[in-house]
Each structure stands twice: as structure tokens, then as C-alpha cells.
ROLUM-733965 format. One line per 5 residues: number of its first residue (from 1); their letters; for each residue x, y, z of C-alpha. Coordinates in Angstrom, 1 decimal, padded with zeros to 4 digits. Layout:
! residues N
NUM> a> X,Y,Z ~ ... .
//
This chain:
! residues 510
1> mlpfi> 162.6,181.7,108.2 ~ 164.3,180.6,105.1 ~ 167.4,182.4,105.7 ~ 167.2,180.5,109.5 ~ 166.7,177.1,107.7 .
6> lrria> 169.8,177.8,105.0 ~ 172.0,178.9,108.2 ~ 171.5,175.6,109.7 ~ 171.8,173.5,106.6 ~ 175.2,175.2,105.8 .
11> istli> 176.4,174.7,109.6 ~ 174.9,170.7,109.5 ~ 177.0,170.6,106.6 ~ 180.2,171.5,107.6 ~ 179.7,169.5,110.6 .
16> lflgs> 179.3,166.1,108.4 ~ 182.5,166.8,106.9 ~ 184.6,167.2,109.6 ~ 183.2,164.5,111.5 ~ 183.8,162.6,108.1 .
21> vlmyv> 187.0,163.2,108.1 ~ 188.1,162.6,111.9 ~ 186.1,159.3,111.5 ~ 188.0,158.1,108.1 ~ 191.6,159.1,110.5 .
26> ltins> 190.5,157.1,113.3 ~ 189.7,154.0,111.7 ~ 192.2,153.6,109.5 ~ 194.7,154.3,112.2 ~ 192.9,152.0,115.0 .
31> adplq> 194.8,148.5,113.8 ~ 197.4,146.9,110.9 ~ 194.6,146.0,108.2 ~ 197.4,143.5,107.2 ~ 197.6,141.9,110.5 .
36> dlres> 196.1,138.6,109.7 ~ 198.1,138.2,106.7 ~ 201.1,139.2,108.4 ~ 200.6,136.3,110.5 ~ 199.8,133.6,107.9 .
41> raenr> 201.8,131.2,106.7 ~ 200.5,130.6,103.2 ~ 203.0,130.3,100.0 ~ 201.1,133.1,098.6 ~ 201.5,135.3,101.4 .
46> eqlmq> 203.3,138.0,099.8 ~ 200.4,137.7,096.7 ~ 197.8,138.2,099.0 ~ 199.3,141.0,100.9 ~ 199.6,142.8,097.9 .
51> aridn> 196.5,142.3,096.5 ~ 195.0,143.5,099.4 ~ 197.3,146.6,099.3 ~ 196.4,147.5,095.8 ~ 192.6,146.2,096.7 .
56> mgldl> 192.2,149.2,099.7 ~ 194.9,151.7,098.8 ~ 197.1,150.9,101.9 ~ 200.1,152.6,099.3 ~ 198.5,155.4,099.2 .
61> pwwqr> 198.3,158.8,101.8 ~ 195.5,159.0,104.0 ~ 194.0,161.7,102.5 ~ 194.2,161.1,098.9 ~ 192.0,157.3,100.3 .
66> ylgwl> 189.7,159.9,101.9 ~ 189.4,162.3,099.0 ~ 188.4,158.5,096.8 ~ 186.1,158.1,099.4 ~ 184.6,161.5,099.6 .
71> tgvsk> 184.3,161.7,095.5 ~ 181.8,158.4,095.6 ~ 179.8,159.7,097.8 ~ 179.5,163.2,096.6 ~ 177.9,161.5,093.5 .
76> cfvlq> 174.6,160.6,096.0 ~ 173.8,164.2,095.2 ~ 172.7,162.6,091.5 ~ 171.3,159.3,093.4 ~ 174.7,157.5,091.8 .
81> cdlgt> 176.3,156.9,095.3 ~ 179.6,154.8,095.1 ~ 180.8,153.3,098.8 ~ 183.4,151.6,097.0 ~ 184.3,147.8,098.4 .
86> trdgs> 185.0,146.0,101.6 ~ 188.3,144.2,101.6 ~ 187.0,141.2,100.1 ~ 185.3,142.8,097.4 ~ 181.7,143.0,098.3 .
91> dvnal> 179.6,146.2,096.9 ~ 179.0,148.8,100.3 ~ 176.2,150.0,098.6 ~ 174.2,147.0,098.4 ~ 175.9,146.3,102.2 .
96> llssa> 174.3,149.4,103.3 ~ 170.6,149.1,101.4 ~ 170.1,146.2,103.6 ~ 171.8,147.1,107.0 ~ 169.6,150.2,106.9 .
101> gaslr> 166.6,149.1,106.3 ~ 166.8,146.8,109.2 ~ 168.6,148.8,111.8 ~ 166.3,152.1,110.5 ~ 163.2,150.0,111.2 .
106> lvtva> 164.3,149.1,114.7 ~ 165.3,152.6,115.4 ~ 162.6,154.6,114.1 ~ 159.4,152.5,115.9 ~ 161.5,152.7,119.3 .
111> tflai> 162.0,156.2,119.0 ~ 158.1,157.0,118.1 ~ 157.3,154.9,120.9 ~ 159.9,156.0,123.4 ~ 158.5,159.9,122.8 .
116> figva> 154.7,159.0,122.7 ~ 155.1,157.2,126.1 ~ 157.9,159.2,127.8 ~ 156.0,162.7,127.2 ~ 152.6,161.6,128.5 .
121> lgvls> 154.3,160.0,131.5 ~ 156.3,163.3,131.9 ~ 152.8,165.2,131.5 ~ 151.2,163.3,134.0 ~ 153.9,162.7,136.5 .
126> airqy> 154.1,166.7,136.4 ~ 150.7,167.1,136.6 ~ 150.3,164.4,139.6 ~ 153.6,165.8,141.7 ~ 154.2,163.8,144.6 .
131> sgfdy> 151.8,161.7,144.3 ~ 152.1,157.8,144.6 ~ 152.0,157.9,140.8 ~ 154.9,160.8,140.6 ~ 156.8,158.5,142.9 .
136> aitfg> 156.3,155.1,140.9 ~ 157.4,157.5,137.6 ~ 160.5,158.4,139.1 ~ 161.6,154.9,140.3 ~ 160.9,153.4,137.1 .
141> aflfy> 162.4,156.0,135.3 ~ 165.8,155.9,137.3 ~ 165.9,152.0,137.1 ~ 165.6,152.0,133.4 ~ 168.0,154.6,132.7 .
146> slpvf> 170.5,152.2,134.8 ~ 169.9,149.4,132.8 ~ 172.8,148.0,130.8 ~ 171.5,147.2,127.6 ~ 173.4,143.8,126.9 .
151> waavl> 171.9,142.9,130.3 ~ 168.2,144.2,129.6 ~ 168.6,142.2,125.9 ~ 169.5,139.2,127.2 ~ 166.7,139.0,129.9 .
156> lkdfg> 164.4,139.5,127.2 ~ 165.9,136.6,125.0 ~ 164.9,134.2,127.7 ~ 161.3,135.4,129.2 ~ 160.7,137.1,125.6 .
161> airfn> 161.3,134.5,123.6 ~ 162.7,130.7,124.6 ~ 159.7,130.9,128.1 ~ 157.2,132.4,125.8 ~ 157.7,129.9,122.8 .
166> nwiad> 157.7,127.1,125.4 ~ 154.2,128.4,126.7 ~ 152.7,129.3,123.7 ~ 153.0,125.8,122.7 ~ 150.2,124.9,125.0 .
171> ptvst> 149.1,128.5,126.6 ~ 147.3,128.6,130.0 ~ 146.8,131.2,132.5 ~ 146.7,130.4,136.5 ~ 144.4,131.8,138.6 .
176> tatav> 147.0,133.4,140.0 ~ 148.9,134.9,137.2 ~ 145.2,136.7,136.3 ~ 145.0,138.4,139.4 ~ 148.6,139.7,139.1 .
181> valvf> 148.3,140.9,136.1 ~ 144.6,142.2,137.0 ~ 146.2,143.9,140.1 ~ 148.9,145.8,138.0 ~ 146.6,147.4,135.5 .
186> alala> 144.0,148.2,138.5 ~ 147.2,149.9,140.3 ~ 147.8,151.7,137.2 ~ 144.5,152.6,135.9 ~ 143.9,153.8,139.5 .
191> svlgg> 146.8,155.8,140.0 ~ 146.4,157.9,136.5 ~ 143.3,158.6,136.7 ~ 143.9,159.7,140.6 ~ 141.2,161.4,142.7 .
196> slrrq> 140.6,161.1,145.7 ~ 140.9,157.7,148.0 ~ 137.5,156.7,147.3 ~ 137.8,157.1,143.7 ~ 140.8,155.3,143.0 .
201> lvtgl> 139.5,152.6,144.9 ~ 136.3,152.5,143.0 ~ 138.4,152.4,139.9 ~ 140.9,149.8,140.9 ~ 138.1,147.4,141.7 .
206> vtfav> 136.5,148.2,138.6 ~ 139.8,147.8,136.9 ~ 140.6,144.5,138.6 ~ 136.9,142.7,137.8 ~ 136.9,143.8,134.1 .
211> vfglv> 140.5,142.6,133.4 ~ 140.5,139.9,135.3 ~ 137.4,138.7,133.8 ~ 138.7,139.4,130.2 ~ 142.1,137.5,130.6 .
216> fafdq> 139.6,134.5,132.4 ~ 137.5,134.2,129.2 ~ 140.5,134.5,126.8 ~ 142.1,131.5,128.5 ~ 138.9,129.8,128.2 .
221> vtwwv> 138.6,130.5,124.7 ~ 142.3,129.7,123.5 ~ 142.3,133.4,122.3 ~ 145.6,133.7,122.9 ~ 146.3,131.0,119.5 .
226> qpalg> 143.1,132.3,118.0 ~ 142.8,135.9,118.9 ~ 140.6,138.4,117.2 ~ 139.1,141.6,118.6 ~ 135.9,141.6,117.1 .
231> lplil> 133.2,144.1,117.2 ~ 132.4,144.6,120.5 ~ 135.6,145.4,121.6 ~ 136.5,147.6,118.4 ~ 133.4,149.5,119.4 .
236> vgalg> 134.8,149.8,123.1 ~ 137.7,150.8,122.1 ~ 136.2,153.0,119.4 ~ 134.7,154.8,122.2 ~ 137.7,155.7,124.6 .
241> algfm> 139.5,157.0,121.5 ~ 136.6,159.5,121.0 ~ 136.5,160.4,124.7 ~ 140.1,160.6,124.6 ~ 139.9,163.1,121.7 .
246> lvmtv> 137.2,165.1,123.1 ~ 138.8,165.4,126.9 ~ 141.8,166.8,124.9 ~ 140.1,169.4,123.0 ~ 136.5,170.5,124.1 .
251> glsnr> 135.7,168.4,127.0 ~ 132.8,166.2,126.8 ~ 130.1,168.7,127.3 ~ 130.1,170.1,124.0 ~ 127.1,167.7,122.1 .
256> kilya> 128.0,169.1,118.5 ~ 131.5,167.6,118.4 ~ 130.4,164.6,120.6 ~ 127.5,163.7,118.0 ~ 129.9,164.1,115.3 .
261> glvti> 132.6,162.0,116.6 ~ 129.5,159.1,117.1 ~ 128.7,159.5,113.7 ~ 131.4,158.3,112.8 ~ 132.0,155.8,115.1 .
266> glglv> 128.7,154.6,113.3 ~ 130.4,155.0,110.1 ~ 133.0,153.0,111.2 ~ 131.2,150.0,112.3 ~ 129.5,150.1,108.5 .
271> syvvt> 133.3,150.3,107.2 ~ 134.5,147.2,108.7 ~ 131.8,145.0,107.4 ~ 132.1,146.6,104.2 ~ 136.3,146.5,104.1 .
276> gpile> 136.3,142.6,105.4 ~ 136.7,141.2,101.8 ~ 139.0,144.1,101.2 ~ 141.5,143.3,103.5 ~ 141.3,139.4,102.7 .
281> dpanw> 144.2,137.9,100.9 ~ 145.7,139.2,098.4 ~ 145.9,142.2,100.9 ~ 149.1,144.5,101.0 ~ 150.1,147.6,102.1 .
286> wvvfa> 148.5,150.1,099.3 ~ 145.4,148.9,100.1 ~ 146.0,149.5,103.8 ~ 146.9,152.8,103.3 ~ 144.5,153.8,100.7 .
291> llgvt> 142.1,153.1,103.0 ~ 143.5,154.9,105.9 ~ 143.2,158.0,103.3 ~ 139.3,157.1,102.9 ~ 139.2,157.0,107.0 .
296> vlvgl> 140.9,160.3,107.1 ~ 138.6,161.9,104.2 ~ 135.2,160.7,105.9 ~ 136.2,161.8,109.3 ~ 137.2,165.7,108.0 .
301> avgwv> 133.8,165.6,105.9 ~ 131.8,164.4,109.2 ~ 133.8,166.9,111.3 ~ 132.7,169.6,108.6 ~ 129.2,169.0,108.1 .
306> mggye> 128.1,168.4,111.6 ~ 130.8,171.4,113.7 ~ 129.0,174.4,113.1 ~ 131.2,177.2,114.0 ~ 133.2,174.6,115.4 .
311> rrtam> 133.8,172.8,112.7 ~ 137.9,172.8,113.0 ~ 137.7,171.2,116.3 ~ 135.0,168.6,115.2 ~ 137.6,167.7,112.0 .
316> vvsvg> 140.3,167.2,114.5 ~ 138.2,164.7,116.9 ~ 136.0,163.0,114.0 ~ 139.9,162.4,112.1 ~ 141.4,161.3,115.4 .
321> taigm> 138.4,158.9,116.3 ~ 138.7,157.9,112.6 ~ 142.1,157.0,112.8 ~ 141.7,155.2,116.3 ~ 138.9,153.2,115.1 .
326> aflvf> 140.5,152.1,112.1 ~ 143.6,151.1,113.7 ~ 141.4,148.6,115.9 ~ 139.5,147.5,112.7 ~ 143.7,146.7,111.3 .
331> mdrll> 144.3,145.1,114.5 ~ 141.3,142.7,114.2 ~ 142.2,141.3,111.2 ~ 146.1,141.5,111.9 ~ 145.7,139.0,114.9 .
336> rgwag> 143.0,136.9,112.5 ~ 146.2,135.8,110.9 ~ 148.3,134.8,114.3 ~ 146.7,131.2,114.0 ~ 148.2,130.7,110.8 .
341> flela> 151.6,132.2,111.1 ~ 151.9,129.8,114.6 ~ 151.9,127.1,112.2 ~ 154.2,128.3,109.8 ~ 156.8,128.8,112.5 .
346> gnrpv> 156.3,125.5,114.2 ~ 154.5,126.7,117.2 ~ 157.6,128.9,118.4 ~ 157.0,132.0,116.7 ~ 159.7,134.2,118.3 .
351> stige> 163.6,133.4,117.0 ~ 166.5,135.1,119.6 ~ 169.0,135.5,116.5 ~ 167.5,137.4,113.2 ~ 165.3,140.0,112.3 .
356> nriip> 162.8,137.8,110.5 ~ 161.0,134.5,112.2 ~ 161.5,132.7,108.7 ~ 164.1,133.6,106.0 ~ 161.6,135.9,103.3 .
361> erftg> 162.5,133.6,100.9 ~ 161.4,130.4,102.2 ~ 158.1,132.3,103.6 ~ 155.0,130.6,102.2 ~ 152.2,133.1,104.4 .
366> dfweg> 150.0,135.8,103.3 ~ 150.4,139.3,103.1 ~ 148.9,139.3,107.7 ~ 151.4,136.4,108.3 ~ 154.2,138.3,106.8 .
371> ifnwg> 153.4,141.0,109.1 ~ 154.0,138.8,111.8 ~ 157.2,136.9,110.4 ~ 159.4,140.5,110.2 ~ 156.6,141.9,113.4 .
376> vqlvl> 157.2,139.4,116.0 ~ 161.1,139.6,115.3 ~ 161.0,143.5,115.9 ~ 159.0,143.4,119.7 ~ 161.8,142.8,122.1 .
381> ptivl> 164.6,144.8,120.8 ~ 162.3,147.5,120.4 ~ 161.5,146.8,123.9 ~ 165.2,147.1,125.2 ~ 165.5,150.5,123.1 .
386> tlisi> 162.6,152.1,124.0 ~ 162.3,151.5,127.6 ~ 165.8,152.8,128.4 ~ 164.7,156.5,126.1 ~ 161.3,156.3,127.9 .
391> asysr> 163.0,156.7,131.1 ~ 164.9,160.0,129.6 ~ 162.2,161.2,128.1 ~ 159.6,161.4,131.1 ~ 162.1,163.1,133.6 .
396> ytrgs> 163.1,165.6,130.8 ~ 159.0,166.3,130.0 ~ 158.0,166.3,133.9 ~ 160.9,168.8,134.7 ~ 160.2,171.3,132.3 .
401> mleti> 156.2,170.8,132.5 ~ 156.7,171.8,136.3 ~ 158.8,174.7,135.3 ~ 156.1,176.0,132.6 ~ 153.3,175.5,135.3 .
406> nqdyi> 154.9,178.2,137.4 ~ 155.2,180.7,135.1 ~ 153.0,183.9,135.8 ~ 151.3,183.4,132.3 ~ 150.1,180.2,133.7 .
411> rtars> 148.6,181.2,137.0 ~ 147.0,184.6,134.7 ~ 144.9,181.8,132.7 ~ 143.9,179.8,135.8 ~ 143.1,183.3,137.3 .
416> kglsd> 140.5,183.8,134.2 ~ 138.7,180.8,134.9 ~ 140.5,178.2,132.2 ~ 139.6,174.5,133.0 ~ 143.1,172.5,133.7 .
421> rvvft> 142.3,170.6,130.7 ~ 142.7,174.2,128.7 ~ 145.4,175.1,131.1 ~ 147.6,172.2,130.6 ~ 147.3,171.1,127.0 .
426> khalr> 147.0,174.5,125.2 ~ 148.9,176.8,127.5 ~ 151.9,174.8,129.4 ~ 152.1,171.7,126.9 ~ 153.7,173.4,123.8 .
431> nalip> 155.9,175.7,125.8 ~ 157.3,172.6,127.8 ~ 158.1,170.9,124.4 ~ 160.7,173.2,123.4 ~ 163.5,171.2,125.5 .
436> ittiv> 162.2,167.9,124.6 ~ 163.4,168.9,121.2 ~ 166.6,168.5,121.9 ~ 166.3,165.2,123.7 ~ 164.2,163.7,120.6 .
441> afdfa> 167.5,165.0,118.4 ~ 170.0,163.6,120.7 ~ 168.1,160.4,121.6 ~ 167.9,159.1,117.4 ~ 171.6,159.0,117.0 .
446> sllgg> 172.5,157.6,120.9 ~ 170.2,155.0,119.9 ~ 171.5,153.9,116.3 ~ 174.4,153.7,118.8 ~ 172.7,151.5,121.4 .
451> avite> 171.4,149.7,118.7 ~ 174.9,148.3,117.9 ~ 174.6,146.0,120.9 ~ 171.4,145.2,120.5 ~ 171.7,144.3,117.3 .
456> tifgw> 174.5,141.8,118.7 ~ 172.3,140.0,120.9 ~ 169.6,139.4,119.5 ~ 171.8,138.9,115.7 ~ 170.4,141.0,113.7 .
461> rglga> 171.9,142.1,110.3 ~ 171.9,145.8,110.5 ~ 174.1,148.5,110.5 ~ 175.7,147.4,113.9 ~ 176.9,144.4,111.9 .
466> mfrlg> 178.6,146.2,109.4 ~ 179.8,148.5,111.5 ~ 181.7,145.9,113.5 ~ 183.1,144.1,110.0 ~ 184.6,147.4,109.6 .
471> ldtvd> 186.7,147.4,112.8 ~ 187.6,144.1,113.0 ~ 189.2,144.3,109.8 ~ 189.7,148.0,109.6 ~ 188.5,148.5,106.4 .
476> pnpvm> 187.1,152.2,106.7 ~ 184.0,151.8,103.7 ~ 181.7,149.9,105.7 ~ 182.7,152.3,108.8 ~ 181.9,155.4,107.1 .
481> ayylv> 178.6,153.9,105.4 ~ 177.5,153.3,108.9 ~ 178.4,157.4,109.7 ~ 176.5,158.3,106.9 ~ 173.6,157.3,107.9 .
486> aggaa> 174.0,157.7,111.8 ~ 175.9,161.0,111.7 ~ 173.7,161.9,109.1 ~ 170.8,161.3,111.2 ~ 172.0,162.9,114.0 .
491> vmmnm> 173.0,166.4,112.3 ~ 169.9,166.3,110.3 ~ 167.5,165.8,113.5 ~ 169.1,168.2,115.3 ~ 168.9,170.6,112.4 .
496> ladia> 165.2,169.7,112.6 ~ 165.0,170.5,116.2 ~ 166.9,174.1,115.7 ~ 163.9,174.7,113.1 ~ 161.5,173.1,115.3 .
501> yasld> 162.7,175.8,117.7 ~ 162.0,178.1,116.0 ~ 158.5,177.1,115.1 ~ 157.9,177.0,118.7 ~ 158.9,179.7,119.6 .
506> prirr> 159.5,182.7,117.1 ~ 162.2,184.7,119.3 ~ 164.8,182.0,118.3 ~ 165.4,182.8,114.8 ~ 166.5,185.8,115.6 .
//
């Protein structure tokens, strides 16, 4: 395995080097970097032109300028990167650090959401082939895949920012809107669970009644401006997490593992009360991750003690349930900070421009309100990028899953009496994920490219703004800084995809 990884690293390094040469040459020959000064009528025009020539090294041959940039980049191996300056003298290192944080935050969240949702929808669509759910997912995938990024972003700015801000100032949900929301949830859940027509009808009616009641109750208590989950909803969500983990592993009939999950939920209810003061101000991310670590350890301990001969599975179920419940406790405390953030934002929480609602230097809220300050601005551009990626993930997963479940070894597994859950999760899914690793690698790079347009529309000062700055001014240093992140991420993701290939299918190593 090690020689295979070393070969992939060497090939990836060569590709990154050749790509950097091509990018540099194309950038410096895209236009005239002195065009604005040539058209200037300033008396010191010649002096300004000479200063820019000296600053950008325009009197040197292209290969010498490139080698100078490459020499600065090579210092990154000793953590002393020198990416040069812009034509106006700004440090590209500082510009890259501030820009990369915003873009990678956006792209990383969108990638993980797209993978999780897209793969899940693709698997369900394949299992329920030619059903109404399958046709709905297929239609939605083609619709989202064909959406122009700029058009979807503009629509979201209108509905998700401007109109939402107008609504949240005096939030009320009409009976018609409540019924529509409940109907959408009912149809979605009934189609996902499937079954006979009678079962789908019962599922839809129950879901409609529950969702309608919840939305109506939330509206009566002004939950929209003072939200919280509370212990009842946390308990229901934890039971749902336990049910999901059981279905994905051993089913609902294994009592020993079921009891381990229930004990984990009981300890979680105790921790909800105990950790309340700890999560109050001054909370921080170190406290949150420390509590998450304790949660995982407790889940492992419960699974080990109560698992018996199935300790490994019990530990997986207990840890998954514990993490699900910890997430609900975290969201409960986070939602309680919404009212304070609304007050700080003047009851207009979503801004149409920028990666922070309130400039960090002027922000006076606590830790939880600070999460809303940068998290709310993340929602709309993330939705734009995620919707487009979900379409490709769901279609490729569906096709790969259908091809896998028609193989001879799947028929053999079924003939041995294995349940559909075991066949799909332990036999079919792993092999179906092999082609998806390629899509993940290419999608991350394409999302960075799409983020250039998205960041422009939402006014994010990310890599897209830095890339445009370099192109507009024919300045290779900002463009090459963008290439280091985008190209490096693309090459690294492809390398990781090759390694994942070898891990999923050992034959590829040879």
C-alpha cells in the first residue's frame, strides 16, 4: 500500500507543477497590465508605469518571473511561504489567509451536506426503483443540476434574505401555509418509507397531523423569535437516532444492543441537566469539543459493558446515539441564542452581502450569538452549492447501486436468507461507493470554481474575489495563490480518491 501511495503523491506533485506553469503563462498573457496607465493623462504617467514595471518584474522574461514565484512557494515546506505582493503592494500571504478561510468554510460544508444527502437519496431511489419517490428524485436531480448558479443565488437572496427579514420582524404562519408545509413533509416521509398504499396513507396522515400541530403550536408561542428544542423534543430526536443506528446495524430485534442504546439516552438526559451551566457564557469551541470527546467515551463504555458478544456493534450503536443526542443538546443551546442575535441584528438577521452579518470588530454578542453571526450568512450560498452537487451525487449513486444489486454475489446473499438491510448496507453499498469517490474528488474542485460566482453574488470576500482581482489587474500572484488552494485541493482530493479506491478494492493496488 505504501508504494502505491508514494507513486500517487509523485504523480500528483508533477501534475500540480505543470498546471502552475500553464496557469502562470495564461494569466500574464491575458491582457496588458499597464493598460490603465497607458490611457492615463497624469503628468507622472511614465514614473507610475516604471514603478509598476519594477514592482511586478514586467521587464523580466516570463520563466524568470515564474521561477521567482516558485522559489517563494517552495519555502512553504518550512512554513515560510512567500507568495509575493499584488501590483499595489499588498501582501498576498495575508490576502490568501483571509480569503481561504471564507471559501473553504463554504465549500467544505456544502461538500459534506451534498455527499450525505445525495448518497442517501441515491440509495433510497435505487431501492425503490420506478416508484413515485424514484421519479420525484430523478426529476428533482435533473432540475437542480440544470439550475444556473447565478439565477438560483439571486432568487435565494430575494426569498431567503430580503423577504425572510421582512417576515421575521412580525413572524406569523397562516393556516394555509401550515397545511402546505405539513403536506410536503407527509408526502416526503410516506414516499421514503414506502410500503403498501394503506401504509403510505397512514404514514402520511400521521405525519401531516404531527407537523401541522407542531407548526401551529410554534406559531402560537412565537417560537420563531425565541426558539428552543426542550427536553421532550431532544428525547424524541434521541430515540430517532437510536432507531436509525439499529436499522443500519442489527435491526430492532436485538434487545441487548437496544438496551445499551436506551441506557445511553438515559445518561444523555442526565448530561442535559449537568452540562447546562458549562455551556453558558463564557462557552467556546474547546468546551464543545471536550464535551463531544466525553460523549464518545461514554458511548464506547456503555457499548463495551452491555454489548456482551456483540460489543463492537453495541459500541457503534451507543456512540452513534450519543453523538446524535449531543448534537440535539448543542442545537437546543444554540437556538436559545437566536433571540439575542435578532436584537443585535436589528431584527434583520440575514444580510445580502458579506460573510458576517455584523463586522466581527463591532460584534458584542456571546459565543452562541457569534455562531449565528457567521453561520446565518453561510446558509444561502451553501444551499446554492449543495443543491447542484446533490443532483450529481444522487444520480451516480442510484446508477452505481442498481448495477451492484444486480450482481451475482448479491443474489447469492439473498438466497442465503440475509435480510434486505444486511444485503444493501453491508454488501451492496460498499461496492457501490467505489465510483462515488471519483465524483467527490472532482466535485470539490468544481465547487471551488462555482464558489467564484456564488461569492460574487453574495459579496463574500473569499478566494473568488482574490481570483477576480488578479485577473482584472493581470496580476499573476493573486491568481497563483488561488491556484495553490483550488488546484492543490483538486489534486489532493484525486489522490485521496485513488487511495480510497485501493482501500475499497485491494485489486486496484496492483
